C-alpha positions in Angstrom: 6.2 7.3 -3.5 3.2 6.7 -1.2 3.6 5.3 2.2 2.7 1.8 2.8 0.5 0.6 5.7 3.0 -1.0 8.0 2.0 -2.1 11.4 1.4 -5.5 12.9 -2.2 -6.6 13.6 -2.0 -9.1 16.4 -5.5 -10.7 16.1 -6.3 -13.3 13.4 -8.9 -12.7 10.7 -11.2 -15.1 12.4 -10.9 -13.4 15.9 -11.6 -10.0 14.1 -14.7 -11.4 12.4 -16.1 -12.9 15.6 -15.5 -9.7 17.3 -17.2 -7.7 14.6 -20.3 -9.9 14.8 -20.6 -9.2 18.5 -20.6 -5.5 17.9 -24.0 -3.6 18.1 -22.6 -0.3 17.1 -21.9 0.6 13.6 -18.8 2.6 14.0 -17.0 -0.3 15.9 -18.1 -2.6 13.1 -16.7 -0.4 10.5 -13.4 -0.2 12.2 -13.2 -4.0 12.5 -14.0 -4.4 8.9 -11.1 -2.0 8.0 -8.8 -3.9 10.2 -9.8 -7.3 8.6 -9.2 -5.7 5.1 -5.7 -4.7 6.3 -4.9 -8.0 7.7 -6.1 -9.8 4.4 -4.3 -7.2 2.3 -0.5 -7.1 1.9 1.7 -4.4 0.4 -1.0 -1.7 0.0 -0.4 2.1 0.3 -2.3 4.1 2.9 -4.0 6.2 0.0 -5.3 3.0 -1.6 -6.3 1.5 1.7 -8.4 4.6 2.7 -10.0 4.6 -0.8 -10.9 0.9 -0.9 -12.2 1.3 2.8 -14.2 4.4 2.0 -12.6 6.3 4.9 -10.6 9.4 4.8 -6.8 9.2 5.0 -6.8 11.3 8.1 -9.4 9.0 9.8 -7.3 6.0 8.9 -4.3 7.6 10.4 -6.1 8.1 13.6 -7.4 4.6 13.7 -3.8 3.3 13.0 -2.5 5.4 15.9 -5.4 4.1 18.3 -4.6 0.6 17.4 -0.8 1.0 17.8 -1.2 2.7 21.2 -4.2 0.7 22.7 -4.7 -2.4 20.8 -8.1 -3.6 19.8 -9.6 -2.0 22.9 -8.1 1.4 22.0 -9.4 1.2 18.4 -12.9 0.4 19.6 -13.2 3.1 22.3 -15.3 6.1 21.6 -13.2 8.2 23.9 -11.2 11.1 22.2 -7.6 10.2 21.4 -6.0 12.8 23.7 -2.2 13.2 24.2 -0.8 13.6 27.6 1.2 16.8 28.2 
């Protein structure tokens, strides 16, 4: 059985849309569109979510980890996601 997308998105859909409209950089807009999609969609597998969003499963996993560890700021940063040793 496939893994479900299970993490809490703190921002409302309206907040995500407003933030997306402010973005001038395409990669930030794509991440916010993906987050809006997940907020609107319930009970979806990670595979289906990545297919519908047209991003790879691995990229989606990275974005999920960025959001969980750093919130919306962590998701929108372009800094590499480095683990502390």
